[in-house]
N, C-alpha and C positions, 0 to 999 in steps of 0.2 A: 280431440283433446290435445294436450300439450305435447310437443315433440321436443323432449329435453334429454340431454345426455345425462347418464348417471354420474353423480358427483364422484370424482376421483379423490381417494384419500391421499394424504401426504405420504404414507408408507408405500402406496402403489406408485405414486408419481416419481418419488425420489427415495428409494429404500436406503441408498448409501448415505443419504443425509439424515434420514429419520432415525437411523440406528446408531448414530455416532455418540460418543460419550457426552453426557450432560443433557441430551435431548429430553429425557424423561423428567429430570429435575427442573429444567426450564419450563416444561409444560405445566408442571405442578405449581410453579411460581405464578405463571400467567393465569392459571385457573382461579387464583385468589381474587383477581379483579372482576369487575362487573361486565367488562366489555371484551377483554382480550381473549381470542380463540385462535386456533391455527389459521394463518392468513388465507389458505385456500377455502376455508369455510366462510370467511367474512367478505373477501374480495371476489364476488361472484362474477361469472361471465355475463356479458351484456344480454339482456332479454329483449326481444323485439316482436312486434305484431306485423305480419306482412300486410301490405296495403294494396289498393286497387291500382297503384302506380308502380309496376314492376321495374321500370327504368330508374325510378328514384330509389327503390329498395336496393337495386344493383349498386348505385353510386354511394349509398350509405354504408355499404360493406358489411352490414349486419342482417340483411335479408328482410328488413322491415323498419317500422318506426320504433325507436327504442323506448322502453318503458322505464319507470323509476328515475326519470330524468326530466329536466326542464329544457324546452326548446323555445327559441325566439324566431318568429317569422316576420319578415319586414319586406318592404318594397314600395314602389310608387303606387299612388291611389288608383284603384280600378284595374289592376293588372293581374289579379288572380290569387292574392293572398288568402282571402276568405274561401275561395273555391278549393284551394289546396287543403286548407285545414278541415273544411267540411268533408272532403274526400278521405282524409285520414280518419276522421270520426266515423264516417260510413264504413270504412274498412274494419274498425274495431267492432262495430255492431254486427257485421257479417260474420265475424269469427266468435260471436257469443260474448262479447265484452260490452262495457258501458261507454256512453258518449254524453258528456255534460257540457253544454254550450252556455257560456256567459256572454249574452248578446248585449254588451255595453253600448254598442252603437244604436240599439233599439230600432234596427232597420231590416233584420233578416226575416223575409216572409216565408211562411210555411209552404206556400205554393212553389217557391223556388226549390225548397228541399224536396218537395214531391217529385220534381223533375230530376234532381240529382240523385235522390236516394230511393225513390219509389216507395214500396210498402214499409221500408225501414224508417221512414219519417214518423211512423206510428209505433215503432218498437218501444215497448215499455222500459227498455234500458237506455232510451234516448230521452234526456231531460234538458230543460233550458231554463235560464233565469234572465231577467232584465233588471239588474240592480240599479238603485237610484244613487248609490255612492260607493266609494272605494271600500269602505269598511264592510258593507253588505256582501260585496263580491268575495272578499277575503274570508268572511264567516261562512258563506255558502260552500266555497271550495273546501275549507277545513272540515266542516261537518260532514259533507258528502264523502270525502276521501277517508276520514276516520271511520265513518259508518261502514264503508266497504271493507276496511281492514278488520273491524270488529266482526262483521258478518263472516269473513273468511276464517277468523280465529275460532268462531263458534260452530263452524261447519255448515252455515246457511248458504254459503257460496263456495264453489270450487276454489281451491287454493291458487290456481293459475288465473283466476278472474282478475281483470284489470279494468281501468276506466281512463278514457282520454278526455281531459279537460281542455277546453279551448276558450281563451279570453279574446273577444273581438269587439273593440280593441283596447289595449292598455291605456292609451291616451285619453279615452273617454271616461275613465274611472277617476272621479274627483273626490278627494277627502271631504268629509262633512265640514270640518272647521275652516277649510279653505273657501268653501262655498259661502259660508256665513261671513267671513272676512271680506270676500269679494263684494258681497251685497252691501256691507257697511261702507267700504271704501268708495264704491260707486255712488252711494247715496250722499256722501259727504263732498264728493267732487262735482263741481258744477258742470263739468264737461263729461262726466261719467268716465267709464274705463272699460276697455275690452278685457284686459288682464285683471284689473281691479286690485292687484296686490303688488304693484310696482315691479313686476317681473319675477317675483319670488315664488309664485305658484308653481312654476316649472321646477324650481329647486326642491320644493316641498314634495311634489310628485315623484321626483327622482329619489328622494330620501325614503318615501313610502315604498317605492319599487324595491329598493335595496333591502329594506326591512322585511318585505313580503318574500322576496327571493330567499332570504336567509331562513325563513320558516318553510318555504316550499321544498327546499333541498331534502331535509330529513323526512318531510311529510310524504313526498313522492316515493322515496326509498322505502320507508317503513310500511306504506300501504300498497306498494306495488303498482302505483298509478303513473300516469304521464300527463304533462301539461304543456300546451303551446300558447305562448303569449304573442299576439299580433301587435307589432309596434309600428309607429309612424316614422316615415323618413322626411327629412327636410333638406334643403339645399345647404351644402357646406361652403360658406363664404371664404373659408381659408384653404380650400382645395387648390392644389398645385395645377399648373397648366397641363401637366401630363395626366393628372386625374380627370381634368375636364375633357381632355381629348378622348380618353377611353371610357367616359361615362361613370367615373367613380367620384363625382363631385356631390356626394350626398352623405348624410350621417343619420344614425338612428336616434330618435328622440326618446328620452325616458331614463337617462342616467347610464353611467359606465357599468353598473352592476348587471344590466341586461346582457352585456357582452361577456363579462368575466364569470358570472354565476351560471350561465346556460351551458348545456352540453352540446347543443346544436344551434347554429345560427344559419338560417336559411333565407335567402333572398329570392323573391318571386318578381318577375318582370315580363312584359309583353315581348314575344319573339317575333311573331308575324300573324297576319290573317291568312287563313288557309282557303285557297280557291279551288273550285271544282277541277279546273285544269291548272295545275301548279306552274305551268309554263306560260299561262295567259292570265295576267293580273286583271284583265277586264272580265274574266269569267266570274260567275256567281261565287260569293263567299259561302263556305260551308262550315267554317269553324275558326278556332283561334288556337295558336300554339303558344304555350307559356314556358318561359325559361326559368328553371330552378337552379340556383347557385348555392352549393353547400360551402359556406365561407368559414365555418368553424365546426369542428367535430371533436368530441372527447370520447367517442364510442368506437372509433376505428381509425385505421391508417388512411392516408390519402395518396393518390398517385400524382396529384397536381395541387398547386396552391389553392385553386378554386375548382371544385368538382362541378361540372355542368351536366344537367339532364333536363328533360322536358316532359310536359304532359299536355294533352289536347282536350279541348272541349268542342262539342258539335252543336250546330243549330238545328239539326234534324234533317238537313237536305240530303245527305248521303248515308249517314249512320244515325242511330237513335240519338235524340237530343240529350245533352248532358255530358258526362265524362265519356270521352271517345276511346274506350278500351281497345277497339279494333285497330285504330290507327297507331296507338301507342305500342301494341304488341307487334304490329308489322314493322315499325321502325326498330324496336329492340331486337326482334328476331333476326332482322337483317344485320344489325350491328354485331350480334353474337354469332352470326352465321348459322343460326338454327334454321332460318328460312333461306333457301338458296335463291339467289337473284342473278339474273343475266338477260340482257337483251330486252328489258322491259317485262320479263316474265318472272313469276315467283312460284316456288315449289316447296312443299313440306309434306312429308309422310304420304307420298303418292298422289297428293292433290296439286293441281296446277292452276294458276290464274294468269291471264294475259292483261297486264297493266295493274296499277295500284287501285284504280276505282273498281275494277272487277273483284279484287280481293276484298275491298271495303264493303261491297254490297252483296257478295255471294258467299263469303266464307261462313261455314256453319259454326254454331256455338261450341259444339264438342271439339271441333278442330282448334278453335281459339283456346279452349282449355288445355288441349294437348301442347299447343305452342307455348303457353305460359309455363306449364310444367317443365318443358324442355329448356326454356330460358332460365328458370330458377335452378334447375339441376346443374346448369353450366356455371352459375356463380355461387350456388349454395355449397359446392364442394370446398370452397375456401373460407366458409363462414367460421367465425369464432363467437357464435352467439347461440342462445336458446330461442327457438321459434315458439311463440305462445299463441295457442288458439287452434280451433279445428281446421284441418286442411281444406 
């Protein structure tokens, strides 16, 4: 169940402030409004669901993926955006919550999710839609989120139940009227048109995104849900020479609201292919390492301008195919000094392994669980968030 701290009253938190002259009268005045209440009751702590990516949870500084918020996930094509979002959705399912996938790309095969999620691909709390237009996607998310909120209010769902919505991808959602105008323009133009609307379709989509984000902010807050919008990147022709040098010559497509209205902006990129012998790049490839950059956060403090973390996927050669939890925990455990490393050997809780590959192939599941608990204990002590979901 939920691991939440008891709400602290204002009187307990700051008795010298709560008892000062005029406090009672001011509270009575505020009570006349529909919305004003003591700030501590309204401005809640961040709530988060731990994910299968403990390294990312560590860098997010709230122990998991924040709920009641909007996130934007972007990056180059084919570099792991969808895998990250599917992994977050999988994490919500594993903790008894919902996962609602809006497959606007119309390309996600269930066979791939069988590999990534196993039996959870058939979890009744995992639903998906393939909308034919922007308006349908907006309506599906609205109805499903409101339904969850109503079910919690009526006691049909536990109050801590949440749902992770994922839109893959925002660029593929086309408003109905734009589609019709594009068809008309193309029919009238002897040469046809790719855009069909003289370049204005992009501006209309950006306006639609801004309007939807304005609705999503209170919707996610009021229903206790979370949504991640996958956005496309394109080359920034106005990038400076310095930006080009360091690989920052890109921009997110979909309008400025995606940046300003989101609580998290996360970029996913390819880091490297993982070889069986990491010192020999001619040895067989066993997986891929994905770089995750937290470029904006409104849920926690940052220790650097861009927080960097990683997650791994496996092709099944060394570790089970799919998300490579074993490799991720080894790297995080060493970084946090939970796993002792020296001379090519690794040690934890009386267990010893000679070399990385022996750890990857021989470590027992219960030892992995203990390593994750130890890692989370090391960074959970500084959390300022409520962890939502079964441990």
